[in-house]
C-alpha positions in Angstrom: -11.6 51.6 -8.6 -8.0 52.8 -8.7 -7.1 51.0 -5.5 -8.6 47.7 -6.8 -6.6 48.0 -10.0 -3.4 48.6 -7.9 -4.2 45.6 -5.7 -4.7 43.4 -8.8 -1.4 44.6 -10.4 0.4 44.0 -7.1 -1.0 40.5 -6.9 0.0 39.8 -10.5 3.6 41.1 -9.9 3.9 39.1 -6.7 2.6 35.9 -8.4 5.0 36.4 -11.3 7.9 36.9 -8.9 6.9 33.8 -7.0 6.7 31.7 -10.2 10.0 33.1 -11.3 11.6 32.1 -8.0 10.3 28.5 -8.4 11.6 28.3 -12.0 14.9 29.7 -10.9 15.3 27.2 -8.1 14.3 24.3 -10.4 16.7 25.5 -13.1 19.5 25.6 -10.4 18.7 22.0 -9.3 18.5 20.8 -12.9 22.0 22.2 -13.8 23.6 19.5 -11.5 24.4 16.0 -12.6 21.7 13.3 -12.7 22.5 11.6 -9.4 20.9 10.7 -6.1 21.7 14.1 -4.6 19.7 15.7 -7.4 16.8 13.4 -6.7 16.9 14.3 -3.0 16.9 18.1 -3.8 13.9 17.6 -6.2 11.9 15.7 -3.5 12.6 18.2 -0.8 11.8 21.2 -2.9 8.7 19.6 -4.3 7.5 18.7 -0.7 7.9 22.4 0.4 5.7 23.4 -2.6 2.9 20.9 -2.0 0.7 23.3 -0.1 1.6 26.4 -2.1 1.9 25.3 -5.7 0.8 21.7 -6.2 1.5 21.7 -10.0 5.1 22.8 -9.4 5.4 20.1 -6.7 4.2 17.4 -9.2 6.7 18.7 -11.8 9.5 18.2 -9.2 8.4 14.7 -8.4 8.1 13.8 -12.2 11.7 14.9 -12.7 12.8 12.9 -9.7 11.0 9.8 -11.1 12.7 10.3 -14.5 16.2 10.6 -13.0 15.5 7.6 -10.7 14.5 5.5 -13.7 17.6 6.6 -15.6 19.8 5.6 -12.8 17.8 2.4 -12.2 17.8 3.3 -8.5 14.8 1.5 -7.0 14.8 3.2 -3.6 14.8 6.7 -5.0 12.1 5.7 -7.6 9.9 4.3 -4.9 10.3 7.4 -2.7 9.6 9.7 -5.7 6.4 7.7 -6.6 5.3 7.9 -2.9 5.7 11.7 -2.9 3.8 11.9 -6.2 0.9 9.8 -4.7 0.7 12.2 -1.8 0.7 15.2 -4.2 -2.1 13.8 -6.2 -4.0 13.2 -3.0 -3.7 16.9 -2.1 -4.9 17.7 -5.6 -7.8 15.3 -5.1 -6.8 13.3 -8.2 -7.4 10.1 -6.2 -7.1 7.5 -9.0 -3.5 8.8 -9.7 -2.8 9.0 -6.0 -3.7 5.3 -5.5 -1.7 4.3 -8.7 1.5 5.9 -7.5 1.2 4.7 -3.9 0.6 1.2 -5.1 3.6 1.3 -7.4 5.8 2.7 -4.5 4.4 -0.1 -2.2 5.4 -2.8 -4.7 9.0 -1.6 -5.0 9.4 -1.2 -1.2 8.1 -4.7 -0.7 10.8 -6.0 -3.1 13.4 -4.0 -1.2 12.0 -5.4 2.1 11.9 -1.9 3.6 9.3 -2.4 6.4 9.1 1.2 7.5 8.3 2.5 4.0 5.9 -0.4 3.3 3.9 0.7 6.4 4.1 4.3 5.2 2.6 3.3 1.9 -0.2 1.4 3.5 -1.0 4.4 5.7 -1.0 6.7 2.6 -3.2 4.3 0.6 -5.6 4.2 3.6 -5.7 8.1 3.6 -6.6 8.2 -0.1 -9.3 5.5 0.2 -10.8 7.3 3.2 -10.9 10.6 1.2 -12.5 8.6 -1.7 -15.1 7.2 0.7 -14.2 3.6 0.2 -13.9 2.8 3.9 -13.6 -1.0 3.5 -10.4 -0.6 1.4 -9.2 2.2 3.7 -9.6 -0.1 6.7 -7.8 -3.0 5.0 -4.8 -0.8 4.2 -4.6 0.7 7.7 -4.9 -2.7 9.3 -2.0 -4.1 7.2 0.1 -1.1 8.2 -0.9 -1.5 11.9 0.0 -5.2 11.8 3.5 -4.5 10.4 4.0 -1.6 12.8 3.3 -3.9 15.8 5.5 -6.6 14.4 8.4 -4.2 13.9 7.6 -2.3 17.1 7.3 0.9 15.2 5.2 3.0 17.6 5.1 6.1 15.4 3.4 4.4 12.4 1.3 2.2 14.7 -0.1 5.5 16.1 -0.7 7.0 12.6 -2.5 3.8 11.4 -4.7 3.6 14.6 -5.7 7.3 14.0 -6.7 6.4 10.5 -8.6 3.4 11.6 -10.4 5.5 14.2 -11.4 8.0 11.5 -12.8 5.2 9.3 -14.9 3.8 12.1 -16.2 7.3 12.9 -17.2 7.9 9.2 -18.9 4.5 9.3 -20.9 5.6 12.4 -19.2 3.1 14.6 -18.2 5.5 17.4 -17.5 2.7 20.0 -14.8 1.3 17.8 -13.4 4.7 17.0 -13.2 5.4 20.8 -11.3 2.1 21.3 -8.8 3.1 18.6 -8.3 6.6 19.9 -7.7 5.2 23.4 -5.1 2.7 22.2 -3.5 5.5 20.1 -3.3 7.8 23.1 -1.6 5.1 25.2 1.1 4.8 22.5 1.5 8.6 22.2 2.0 8.8 26.0 4.6 6.1 25.8 6.4 8.0 23.0 6.1 11.2 25.0 4.6 12.9 22.0 2.8 15.8 23.7 1.4 17.7 20.7 -0.1 14.6 19.1 -1.4 13.4 22.5 -3.3 16.7 23.1 -5.0 16.2 19.7 -5.8 12.6 20.5 -7.3 13.5 23.8 -9.5 16.1 22.2 -10.6 13.6 19.5 -11.5 11.1 22.2 -13.4 13.8 24.2 -15.3 14.8 21.1 -16.5 11.2 20.5 -17.4 10.7 24.1 -19.5 13.9 23.9 -21.3 12.6 20.9 -22.2 9.4 22.9 -23.4 11.8 25.7 -20.7 10.3 28.0 -20.2 13.8 29.5 -18.2 12.9 32.6 -15.6 10.9 30.6 -15.6 13.5 27.8 -15.0 16.3 30.4 -12.1 14.4 31.9 -10.4 13.8 28.5 -10.9 17.4 27.3 -9.5 18.8 30.6 -6.4 16.5 30.2 -6.0 17.8 26.6 -6.4 21.4 27.8 -3.7 21.0 30.5 -1.3 19.5 28.0 -2.0 22.0 25.3 -1.5 24.9 27.7 1.8 23.4 28.9 3.0 23.1 25.3 1.3 26.4 24.2 -0.6 24.8 21.3 -3.2 27.4 20.8 -5.3 25.5 18.2 -5.7 22.5 20.6 -6.4 24.9 23.6 -9.2 26.3 21.5 -10.5 22.8 20.6 -10.5 21.9 24.3 -12.5 25.0 25.2 -15.1 24.2 22.5 -15.6 20.6 23.7 -15.8 21.7 27.3 -18.3 24.4 26.3 -20.4 21.9 24.3 -20.6 19.5 27.3 -21.6 22.3 29.7 -24.2 23.6 27.2 -25.7 20.1 26.9 -25.8 19.6 30.7 -27.5 23.0 31.2 -24.5 25.0 32.7 -24.8 27.8 30.1 -22.7 30.2 32.2 -19.6 27.9 32.0 -20.5 27.2 28.3 -20.5 31.0 27.5 -17.1 31.4 29.3 -15.4 28.6 27.4 -16.9 29.6 24.0 -15.7 33.2 24.5 -12.2 32.0 25.4 -12.2 29.8 22.2 -13.5 32.7 20.1 -10.6 34.9 21.2 -8.0 32.2 20.4 -9.6 31.4 17.0 -9.5 35.1 16.0 -5.8 35.2 17.1 -4.7 32.1 15.1 -7.0 32.9 12.1 -9.2 29.8 12.4 -12.1 31.1 10.3 -14.0 27.8 10.0 -13.7 27.2 13.8 -14.7 30.7 14.6 -17.9 30.5 12.5 -19.1 27.5 14.4 -18.2 29.1 17.7 -20.3 32.2 16.8 -23.3 29.9 16.2 -22.8 28.2 19.5 -22.4 31.4 21.5 -25.7 32.7 20.0 -27.4 29.5 21.1 -26.0 29.9 24.6 -27.2 33.6 24.9 -30.6 32.6 23.6 -30.8 29.9 26.3 -29.8 32.5 28.9 -32.6 34.8 27.5 -30.0 37.4 26.3 -31.5 37.6 22.7 -29.8 40.9 21.8 -26.4 39.4 22.4 -27.4 36.3 20.5 -28.6 38.5 17.6 -25.2 40.2 17.4 -23.3 36.9 17.1 -25.8 35.5 14.6 -25.5 38.6 12.3 -21.7 38.3 12.6 -21.9 34.6 11.7 -24.2 35.4 8.7 -21.7 37.9 7.3 -18.8 35.6 7.9 -20.6 32.7 6.1 -21.2 34.9 3.1 -17.5 35.9 3.0 -16.4 32.3 3.2 -19.1 31.2 0.8 -20.3 28.6 3.2 -23.9 28.2 2.1 -24.7 25.5 4.6 -23.6 27.7 7.5 -25.4 30.7 5.9 -28.6 28.6 5.9 -28.0 27.9 9.7 -27.5 31.6 10.3 -30.8 32.5 8.6 -32.6 29.9 10.6 -31.0 31.1 13.9 -31.9 34.7 13.0 -35.5 33.8 12.3 -35.8 32.0 15.7 -34.1 34.9 17.6 -36.3 37.6 16.0 -39.3 35.5 16.7 -38.3 35.3 20.4 -37.9 39.1 20.4 -41.4 39.4 18.9 -40.0 41.0 15.7 -42.2 38.8 13.5 -41.5 40.8 10.3 -37.7 40.2 10.6 -38.4 36.6 11.6 -40.5 36.1 8.5 -37.8 37.7 6.3 -35.1 35.4 7.5 -37.3 32.4 7.5 -38.0 33.1 3.7 -34.3 33.4 3.1 -33.7 30.2 5.0 -36.4 28.3 3.0 -35.1 29.6 -0.4 -31.5 28.7 0.4 -32.5 25.3 1.7 -34.5 24.6 -1.5 -31.5 25.8 -3.6 -29.1 23.6 -1.6 -31.4 20.7 -1.9 -31.5 21.1 -5.7 -27.7 21.4 -5.8 -27.4 18.3 -3.6 -29.8 16.4 -5.9 -27.7 17.5 -8.9 -24.6 16.5 -7.1 -26.1 13.1 -6.2 -27.0 12.6 -9.9 -23.5 13.7 -10.9 -22.0 11.4 -8.3 -24.2 8.5 -9.6 -23.1 9.1 -13.1 -19.4 9.3 -12.0 -19.9 6.1 -10.0 -21.5 4.4 -13.0 -18.7 5.5 -15.3 -16.1 4.5 -12.7 -17.7 1.1 -12.2 -18.0 0.7 -16.0 -14.3 1.6 -16.3 -13.4 -0.8 -13.5 -15.4 -3.5 -15.1 -13.6 -2.9 -18.4 -10.3 -3.0 -16.5 -11.3 -6.2 -14.8 -12.2 -7.7 -18.1 -8.9 -6.7 -19.5 -7.1 -7.9 -16.4 -9.0 -11.3 -16.8 -7.9 -11.5 -20.4 -4.3 -10.7 -19.5 -4.4 -13.3 -16.7 -5.9 -15.9 -19.1 -3.3 -15.1 -21.8 -0.5 -15.2 -19.1 -1.9 -18.6 -17.9 -2.1 -19.9 -21.5 1.5 -18.7 -22.2 2.6 -20.3 -19.0 0.9 -23.6 -19.9 2.5 -23.4 -23.4 5.9 -22.7 -21.8 5.5 -25.5 -19.4 4.5 -27.9 -22.2 7.5 -26.7 -24.2 9.8 -27.2 -21.2 8.4 -30.7 -20.6 8.9 -31.5 -24.3 12.5 -30.3 -24.2 13.2 -32.2 -20.9 11.6 -35.3 -22.5 13.6 -35.0 -25.6 16.8 -34.6 -23.6 15.9 -37.6 -21.5 15.2 -39.7 -24.6 18.4 -38.5 -26.2 20.5 -39.4 -23.2 18.8 -42.8 -22.8 19.3 -43.4 -26.6 23.0 -42.6 -26.1 23.3 -45.0 -23.2 21.4 -47.7 -25.2 23.6 -47.1 -28.3 26.8 -47.2 -26.2 25.7 -50.4 -24.5 24.9 -51.9 -27.9 28.3 -50.9 -29.2 30.0 -52.4 -26.2 28.0 -55.5 -26.5 28.9 -55.8 -30.2 32.5 -55.3 -29.3 32.3 -57.9 -26.6 30.6 -60.3 -29.0 33.4 -59.8 -31.5 36.0 -60.5 -28.9 34.1 -63.6 -27.7 33.7 -64.8 -31.3 37.4 -64.3 -32.0 38.2 -66.1 -28.7 35.9 -68.9 -29.8 37.5 -69.2 -33.2 40.9 -69.2 -31.5 39.7 -72.0 -29.1 38.3 -74.0 -32.1 41.6 -73.5 -34.0 43.6 -74.7 -31.0 41.2 -77.6 -30.6 41.8 -78.6 -34.2 45.5 -78.3 -33.7 45.3 -80.5 -30.5 43.2 -83.0 -32.4 45.7 -83.2 -35.2 48.6 -83.5 -32.7 46.6 -86.2 -30.9 46.0 -88.1 -34.1 49.6 -87.8 -35.1 50.7 -89.1 -31.6 48.2 -92.0 -31.8 49.3 -92.9 -35.3 52.9 -92.9 -34.2 52.1 -95.1 -31.2 50.2 -97.5 -33.5 53.1 -97.5 -35.9 55.6 -98.2 -33.1 53.4 -101.0 -31.8 53.3 -102.6 -35.2 57.1 -102.5 -35.5 57.4 -103.9 -32.0 55.0 -106.7 -32.9 56.9 -107.4 -36.0 60.2 -108.0 -34.1 58.7 -109.9 -31.2 57.8 -113.7 -31.2 54.2 -114.6 -31.2 52.3 -115.8 -28.2 52.0 -119.2 -29.7 55.7 -119.4 -30.3 56.4 -118.4 -26.8 53.9 -120.8 -25.4 55.3 -123.6 -27.5 58.8 -122.9 -26.4 57.8 -122.8 -22.8 56.1 -126.2 -23.1 59.3 -127.5 -24.6 61.4 -126.3 -21.7 58.9 -127.8 -19.2 59.2 -131.2 -20.8 63.0 -131.2 -20.5 
């Protein structure tokens, strides 16, 4: 009891010290001025905390968002929101994860930053995959892949293809998943990315094994094993051993299967891969049962049972009970076989009830989510309609203003023309009056001249002899 208390106290002191270290580091960062350097420190520190203290990581990203908004620095804001989306994905708060990734995507699209846009699509695809909405996940990954190919970004093309392959696998379309992994492995080989290629080759081998294409699967797993050994990647070496063992077990070569499972078990114990080790123990027990070595099989099954209890893996514990019942039955220990069969049946019924309750809870959650989505869609529709109405009103107002301006300008032109015409008419009228006046003066002058001529004529006539007198005189001269 004392030792347990000491351990609890040690844990409490260590946790308090760890929390104090985080608070101290954050306080140190916050003492600096609000600038891009501070944002960078917050993002880096938050990212190191994401797998240790996700709440502290989110706190860092929130501060980074606040400073970015204060500085009105779009790039830092988008990066901060992207990190926040990833943090919420780790925390399994998927609605918030989608929200922040979408916001980051919108900003990066405005900035025309193709690499970050692709990264956002990849992250959104990851969240939708985790959420189980594979159609939306596939749509996001495909957008990211298209942009990656257009910009010749092999790194992100590989990540998107890997995501697409996972979606196809979850949908049960193994053929499509194999095609994507094959394309991805070609890109990884071109990039000379050995660690990722060893993982990709193992993924491909696993899918080929599921389709019972043992020869192709064997070849891919062997290539992965050679590469993983060359790079000393123990986890991938263990994965290659397991796939090779699975293939040999299915094809009846249990000796080779036992050898590869044993090699995998040693590595899994070394690297602390508890989940992988648990599955390997089951597989080893099956191989020994197939070889007729039931005592060895029993030892691995009892070990797997205890491990499943420690890890609280009820589904694996159910499998262990079932395996133990079969092994004891093969050893003619019917009492023990019955005991473990009862344990298996009870746990199976319990898990089934838990699963039914989970299904009901999931259905309720789905109903509430759909209801919420429907309400949001209704609100969005109302907002869209209001926006459209406001836009129509603004358009009508703009047309009215433009029309008023056009009428005003035309009125100005018409009024100006009218004034010019009036002015011209006045000038013409004045000119006409002047012409009339000159005409009158001419007529008066003409009359005066005519009167003078008439007067002169009368005077001349008065002094000159008459025609009769002249004619009479002329006749007188002619007679003489």
